[in-house]
N, C-alpha and C positions, 0 to 999 in steps of 0.2 A: 504493499499499500504506499502510495506517494505521500510524503509529509505535507504536501500542498494540499491534499485532498480536504475539502470543508467537512465537518462532522457529518456522519448520516443522520438523518431525522426519520425515526421509525417509531412504530407503536411497541409496547410491551408484547412480547411473544404469548399467542393463545394456543392452547390445546383444543384444537376443533375435531369433534367426532361426528362422522356423516352418516345418517341411515341409508345412503345410497353409494355404490362405487360404479363409475363408469365403465370400468374394466371387466369385471367378473360380475356384475349385477347381483351381488352377495349370494352367489350360487355355490360358492366352494364349500365343500365338507371338512377339508383339512386345513381351514384358514388358520394363520398364525400358529401353527402346530410346530414345537420343537421336541423332537424325540417323543411325539405322541402327547405332550402336555399343550393343552390350548391356554392362552393367556386372557380371553375374552369369552364370554359365553355365547355372543353372537356376532358373525361377520360384521364388520363396519370398515369404512374407509377413514384413516385417522391422518391428520396433518398437523404440524407446528407452523402457525402462521403469523405474518406480521404486515400490517400496512406500512407503506413507506412514502415519504414525502420526497426526501432527498437522498440518494446514493449515486456514488460516482462509479464510473465503469471499473475502476481498479477494486474498489470495494465488493461491488457485485461479482467480479471476477474472482475474488477471494471466497465470496458466499457460495458460489457455484461449484466450486472444487471441495466445499463441505457438503454438498447434497442438495442445495437450494435450486429453486427455479422461480421464475416469476410470471405472473398473470397480470399484465398491466402494470399497477403500481404494487400488487400483492405479492410478497415473498413467502415462500412455503417450502417445507421439506416434510418427508413421510416420517411416521413412526414405523420403522422397519420391525419392530418387535410386535406390535400388537394390530397392525393394519391387515386387512384381508389380502391385500396385494403387496409384494415387496417391489417398491419402486427403486431400482439401483441407477444411479448417475453413471453415463457411459459416454466415451469419447473414442475418435478414431483419426487416422492420419491416412494419407495415401499410400505410405509404406505398409501400413497394416491392412488395407483394402485387398482383398482377394477377389478379383472381377469374375463373377460367374456366368453360367450360360444365359441366366435371366436378365442379368446386367447387360450383356452383349445385345440380347434382342431388344431391350429398351432403347440402347443408344443407337442400333441399325435403324429401328422405327422411326426415331426422332430425326435421324439425319436424312431420311426419305421424304419426311413430313415437311422439313423446312426447305426443300427444294434443292438439296445439294446434289442429288442423283448418283452419289458415289458411296460405296461400301467401305468402312473402316479398313485400313491395311494393317496386315499382321507384320510381325518382325521377320527378319531374315528367315528365320527357322520355320515360319509359317505356323507356328502353334500358340504364340503369345499375342493376346489381344492389347492394342495400345489404345488406352481411354483418352489419351489426348487427341484422338480422332474426333471426339465430341466437340472439342472447342475448334478444332481446325475446320470442320464443317461450319459451326456457328460463325467462324470469322469470315467465311466466304459468302454466307447466306444474304441474301438481299431481303428475305422475307420475315426473317426472325431476329429479335434483339431484346436485351433486358435493360433496364435502367434502374440504378440505385438512388435512393433519396431519402429524406428524413420521414419519419413515421407518422405523416400528417393524413387528415381525413380527406377523401375527395368522393364524390358521387359516384365515379367509375369503380372506384374500389369497393365501396359499400355494396353496390348492386352485385358484383361478383361473389363478395363474402355472403350475402344472402342466398344467393342462387345455390352457392356451394353448401351452405349449412342446412338448407330445406332439402336438396336432393341427395346429398351425400350422407348427411347426419340425422335426416328426417325431423329437423326442428319445425315446429308450427310457424308459419309466417310471422304471426303477431310477436313471437319471442325474439326475432331478429330485427332488432331496432339500430338505427343509427347510433343511439346512444351506447348500445352493448358492444358495437363493433369498435366505437371510439375508445371505450373504456378497457376493452380486451386486448386491442392490437395496435392503437395509437397512443394511448397514455403510457407514460414511463416515469420512474422516479429520477432519471438521470439528469445530469447538469444541463443547463440551457445550451452551453457551448458545445456539449457532446451531442445533444439531440439535433442541433442545427448543423454542425459540421462547418467545414470550410471548403472552398473551391478546391483547394489541394487535395484534402481528403477524399472528395467524390470523384476527382479526376483520377485518383490512385485506384479507385475500383471500377469506375464506369469504362467500359470498353476492354477490360482485362482480357476477355477471351479473345478478341481480335489481335490484341498486342501479343498474346501467347503464341499465336502462330508465327510470329515474325521474331520473338526474342527466345533465348535459352531459357529453361526453366529456373525459377527462383532468381531472375534478375529483374523481374518487373517492377519491383518495388523500390529499386535503387533511384534516389533522389525525390521520392515521393514521400509526403507526409501520410502516415499510415492512420486510416480511419479506426476511430474509437467511438462508439455510440450505436444507438437502435437505428435500424435501418428498414426500409421497404424495398425489396428488389422485384421490379415488376416485369413480368414476361410479356412481350408482345408478338403476334404472330399475324402477318398482313395489317399491322396497326390495331389489332385487336387485343385488348387486355385479356390473357388467358390463365394467368397464375400470378400469384403475389407470393413471395417468400419474405417472411417476418424473421430478422436476424439482429442478433446483438454481436458488435464487433467488440471484443474484449482483448486485454493485454496477452492473455495465454491462447486465444483462439477465438472462433466464431461459434457462438451458439444459436442453433435452430429453435425459433420461439415456436412457430406455427407456419403451416403452409396451405394455401388456398389454390384451388384450380377448378377450372370450368368443366362441369360434368360432361359437356359436349365434346370435350377431347379427352375422355376417358381412356382412349384407346393408346394415347401416348404416354401413360404411366407417368405422369408428370412428378408425381411425389418421389418416386424412385429416381427419376432423372435429376431433380433438383439436389437430391443427396450426393449423387456422384459428381455433379457440376460443382457443388460447394466444397466437397473434399478437395477436388482438384483444384478449385480456387485458392484453397487455404495453402496447397502446396506451391503453387505457381507463385503466389504473392507473400510466401514465407509469413503467414498469419499464425501458425501454431496448429493446435488442435481443432477438430470439428465435433462440437458438443451436440449429441443427438437427443438430449433430454433423458428421460427415464426409460428403463427397460424392464419388463416383467417377463420372467421365463415361460411362464405357462400362458401368456396371453396371444391368442391369434392374432390380434391388431399390432403387436409388437414384433413379430417374427421377421418382417422386412429389416429392421434395424440390425438383427444379429448377422445379416448377410453382408454388412458393411465392416465387419471385424471390429477390432479396436480393443478397449480397456474398459473395465467395470470398477468402481470406486468401493473398496472396502473402507467404508465411513469410520467405523470405530477405530481402525489403525492408520487412516489418513494414507492409504496406498492404492494405486490404481494398478489392478492385475490384468494381464492379457486373459481375453475371454477363454482361450483353451485352458488356462490354468484352473479357472474356477467355475467353468461351465458344469461340471458334475456335482460342484457343491451347492449350486443354487438351482438344480434341477427340480422339476415340479414346485418351484416358487419358495424354494427353502431359504431361510436365513444362513448367510455365512459370515464368518469372522475368523481370520486366518491367525495362525499362532506364530507368525514369524518375526514379529517386531516388538510390539509394545504389550501386549498382554502378559501379566507377571503372575508369580504364585506367592501367596502368602505363606511364609515357610512354617509357620505354626499350624494353621489349619489344612494347608495343602489346597485350598480354593484358589481358583483363578480370581483376578481383579479386573475390572473395566480398564482398557488402556487410558491413561490419564493425559489426555490431549489437552493442549493449550488452544488449539484451532487458530493458530496464527502462522504457522509455517506453512509452505506450499507442500502439496502433496507429493509424496514419492511415486516413481513408476517402478513396476517390477524389474524392469530391465536395469535399475539403478542399484537394486539391493546387492549385498554382498553374495557370493556365490553359496555360501553357507546357508543362506536363507532361501535359496531356490525351491527346497523342498517344502510345500506348505500343507497344511491339513485344516478342517474346519472345526473350530473349538466353540461354535456357538452354543451347543447343547451342554458343555461343561462350563461356560461362562456364565450363562443366564440360569443361575441355579437359584433356589431359595435362600442360600447364604448370601448371596450377591444383592438380592433384593433386601433381605435383613439388614445388611451393611448400609446400604443406601437410605433405608427407612431410619435408621439410627442417626446417620449423618443430617438428615433433614431435621430429626428431632433436636439434635445438638445445635444445628444452626438457629433454631427457635430459641432454646433455652440459654445458650451461651452468647449468642450475638443478636438476640431480637430480631430475627428474620421472620416475618409473619405473613404467610400467603393467605389469600382470600379463599374461602372454603363457601362455594354455592354450585348448584348443578348447572347454572347458566354459564359459568366460567371455571370448568374443573381445572385444578393445578396440573402442571406438566408433571407426569410420573416421575417417581425417584430414579427409575432406570429407564433411558432411551438410548439405544445405539447411536454412537456418533456426536453426543452430548458431552460436554465437559463433565465427568462424574460429579456428583455431590460430594462424595468423601474427599475427592482432590480439592475442590473449594474449600471444604472445611480444614482441610490441612493448611492451605494458602493463608486463611484467615487466623488460623492458631499461630502459624509461624510470624504474622504481621510483617513488618519491613516495608517493602517497596509499596504494597496495596494500601497502606495506611496514608500514603502521599498522592495517590492517583485521583485526580477528580472525576467525579461523575456527574452528567446534567440530566435532569428530568423536567420536562415540560408538562404542567398541572393545567389540564384544560379548565378546571372550574375557576382558577385564578388568572389564567392566561400569562403565567409568569415562568420562567425557567429558573429552577434550583440548581445551584452549584455546589457540591459539597463533597468531602472525602467520605469513605463508607460509615465510618464509624459515627458520624453526625447525621446520617440520614435517619427517617422515620422507620418503624418496623416495616410499614407497607411498602415504603421506597426500597428498601434493602432487599425485600422480597423481588421487586421488579429488576433491580440490578443483578441478583443472583441468577434470575430467570435469563436475561440477557447474556450474561457470562456463559451460562451453560449451552445457549443456542447458538451465538455468533462468536463466543471467545472473548477474553479479557481485553485484547487490543482494540478491536472494533467497538467494543463497549464502552472504552474510554473515549473513543472518537465517535461518540454518538449523542444526540440529544433523543432521550427516550420519551415519548408520549404516554402519560399514564393518566 
């Protein structure tokens, strides 16, 4: 995170339980089971969410690598332990992509549709498919082009969005309003200058495919100012808008937020095509990883993502693993937590403890781990035992009695459970407070809606309810980001 970034402005984190799930429709019988144990009586979709008024691209980049996603200005991450579907963060690169038969068909069909008239060429051996044929054909085409720009509302975009939601997602026409489109895909929490961008930034991405035909790979960004911010890429065929790719350009890569396509062009498989184009774009412009959102192993809607290859985030350990390493661990939507890095053993009890993450360092990649850690196994069943839950509950009680941390108790706003994979563990926060030291001098900022005032204070001088807000924020976004936030309470 850059020291020049202004403080995030976010609400306190909320624990949100939904009686519906858009992925499994609450039909799973073995929901949230760990070795036969179910943690809730009924299947439900559960997230931890925050409203956001201001978040920089660098701050969101840190959050997305901790399992967050955004919907408009709403930031959220799943409870991997209790939710009926395990939503794993995934990313990929061109090097990790294995172009399969289905991909080749999609590319060939698209090349024919945009009027190139030529099939992609193989390499000299005649067996390897060259994905760059996609942009080479696009560069030659006089019928097809795309245009990058800020995520602004237009009637043209809205009409395509409404058509897509009604025909593809079976939404009722009255449900698809201009306001819902603007809130979902135009509103963002990013800084004004990041939203608007500069001419140099837009020049760096517009026309990249045509330039890629004339320049060596990874040389296109030389002398260009890199785009950072929310973006709409509009696809035009014969000057008609046929698709919109909603993207966030971030320091570590490009995040795919949503993709809209015209149902009249379903035969072009534009969703798959956009993924291939954007992976290639990340490589050509040296933009880093391509973030594909969440992946659910047993969800048919998600199967296409697996075909792009890449890595899966082990949130508790803050490590991205190659799909091949962990596929068997998360088969049938199981929870996986690896044993190779930060989980440790209590010497007296022999029980595993949750990894004590600070949520501030960048996640590691499996390829960066020492050779001795290359063999990993799933310890989720051994980690999330009654003993771990008991330890966390005792830590919560000690935070109340020793440090006057008072969480609200109501059915309307349930407290975040004592144990949630990927959050900073309560016992770790308790140890930090007991040790004192640096945390006693860290400033925290809370905006009280009732008084419309911001209160700046060190932890020990906060009220009991304010302390609960800060502890929840530390658990969810980490100590460093919490200190650089104004939390709306």
